[in-house]
C-alpha positions in Angstrom: -3.4 -30.1 -15.3 -6.8 -30.6 -17.1 -8.3 -27.9 -15.3 -6.2 -25.3 -16.9 -6.8 -26.5 -20.4 -10.9 -26.4 -20.3 -10.3 -30.0 -21.9 -12.7 -31.7 -19.0 -15.9 -29.6 -19.0 -19.2 -30.4 -16.9 -21.1 -31.1 -19.8 -18.2 -33.7 -21.1 -18.1 -35.0 -17.4 -21.4 -35.6 -17.0 -22.4 -39.6 -16.3 -24.4 -41.5 -19.0 -28.1 -41.6 -18.6 -29.3 -45.6 -18.2 -30.5 -45.5 -21.5 -27.4 -44.4 -23.0 -25.5 -46.6 -21.4 -28.1 -49.5 -22.1 -27.6 -48.5 -25.8 -23.9 -47.7 -26.1 -22.2 -50.4 -23.2 -24.8 -53.1 -22.4 -26.0 -53.8 -25.8 -23.0 -54.3 -27.7 -21.3 -56.6 -25.1 -24.7 -58.7 -25.2 -24.2 -58.9 -28.5 -20.8 -60.0 -28.5 -21.1 -62.5 -26.3 -23.8 -64.0 -27.9 -22.1 -64.0 -31.3 -19.1 -66.0 -29.2 -21.4 -67.9 -28.2 -23.4 -68.9 -31.7 -19.5 -69.6 -33.1 -18.6 -72.4 -30.2 -17.2 -69.8 -28.3 -14.7 -68.2 -30.1 -12.8 -65.4 -28.6 -14.7 -62.0 -27.7 -12.2 -60.3 -29.9 -12.9 -62.6 -32.8 -16.8 -62.1 -32.2 -16.3 -58.6 -32.0 -14.7 -58.7 -35.6 -17.6 -60.8 -36.8 -20.3 -58.0 -35.6 -18.1 -55.5 -37.4 -17.7 -57.3 -40.6 -21.7 -57.7 -40.5 -22.8 -54.4 -40.3 -22.8 -53.9 -44.1 -25.1 -57.0 -44.6 -27.4 -55.9 -41.9 -27.5 -51.9 -43.2 -28.6 -53.3 -46.6 -30.9 -56.0 -45.3 -32.7 -53.7 -43.0 -32.3 -50.6 -45.3 -35.7 -48.9 -45.7 -35.1 -48.2 -49.2 -34.9 -51.6 -50.2 -38.2 -52.7 -48.7 -41.3 -52.7 -51.2 -44.5 -50.7 -49.7 
C-alpha cells in the first residue's frame, strides 16, 4: 500500500540518532514529569499544558536580544 505511493522512503524510515531521541523524546518527557512533581503531582496532561503555556515567557527571559552586553 505505502510502497506504491512512495510515502515511505528510506530517508523517512531511518531510525533516530541517539542525540535526536534524547532531544525529542527523553528531555521533553523528563521535563513534563518534573513539572508534574513540582505542582504536587498534577496529571501529565496538565503538566504538558504548563510547559506549553510557559514557552513565551521562556523565550522572552532567555532571548539574547534582551540581555545587556
